[in-house]
N, C-alpha and C positions, 0 to 999 in steps of 0.2 A: 309353469308347470302344468303338464299336461293332466287332464281328470283322471281319477282311476275307475270310478262308476259313472255311466250315465242312463238315463232311464228309457223306459220302453217304448216312448214316443219317438226318443232319438235313434233307437234300433229300429225301429221300423222306417223311419227317413232311410237311416244309411243302408239298409237292403233293399229299399223301395216297396216296401210289403205294410199289409193294413197292422193298425194298432192290434186288432185280436188275432192277426198272423203271428205276430210277434208274441204275446201272450200265451199263444198255442206250442210256440216253441220252446217258451221257458215251462210251462203246463207239463209236456212231456219229457221235460229233462234234456231235448237237443243243445237247448241254450242254456246254461247254467247261470244263476240269477240267486239276489236275494233280497229279501223283505227288511226294509228300514223304515224307523218312524213309526208314529202311534196309528197312522193310517196306514199301514205296511205296504208303502209303495214299493215298487218292483225297480232292481237297479242291475247293471250289468257291467260287469269288470271288463274294462277294453279290451285286456287279453285275452278274454274269453270269447269276446266277440270274434275278434282277428280269429282264434283258434276255431270256432264255428266257421268262416269262411272258406282259412285253408281246409277243412275236411270235406265242404262243400264241393270244392275245387277238384280233391282228392277223389271222392264219390263220383263225381260226375266224368272224369277222365275215365275210371275203371268202367263205369256204365257205358260211355261210348267205345271204350277200347273192346268190351263183351258183345258187342252189337254188331253184326255185318251191315253195312249200308247206313251207317249211323247217321246222326244229324251232322257230324263234323262232315262226313262225305258228301252228305246232301246237300251238306248249305254251297260248297262250290258249286254243284250241279243246277242248284235251283237259281243262282243268280247269273250263269251261264244262259240260263233259258230266258231269263227276262230283257237282255242287251237286245237294243236293236241294232 
């Protein structure tokens, strides 16, 4: 059975960010989490992490669509100029 909750250390590994950045996502409310245990360890529900990732994909698509000459278009140009 898949785990329902994961610690922030695992969140940071999955997103390839620092532990401080993962904690900041929780602290700002961008990534919902709960505190458990006597020492108040943070846990993130895996479904909330997946929701966050999907939300970031959607926000990135929206940002790129609003920007003329966006990164998506520039990426093809940049790779073409570095070819021999």
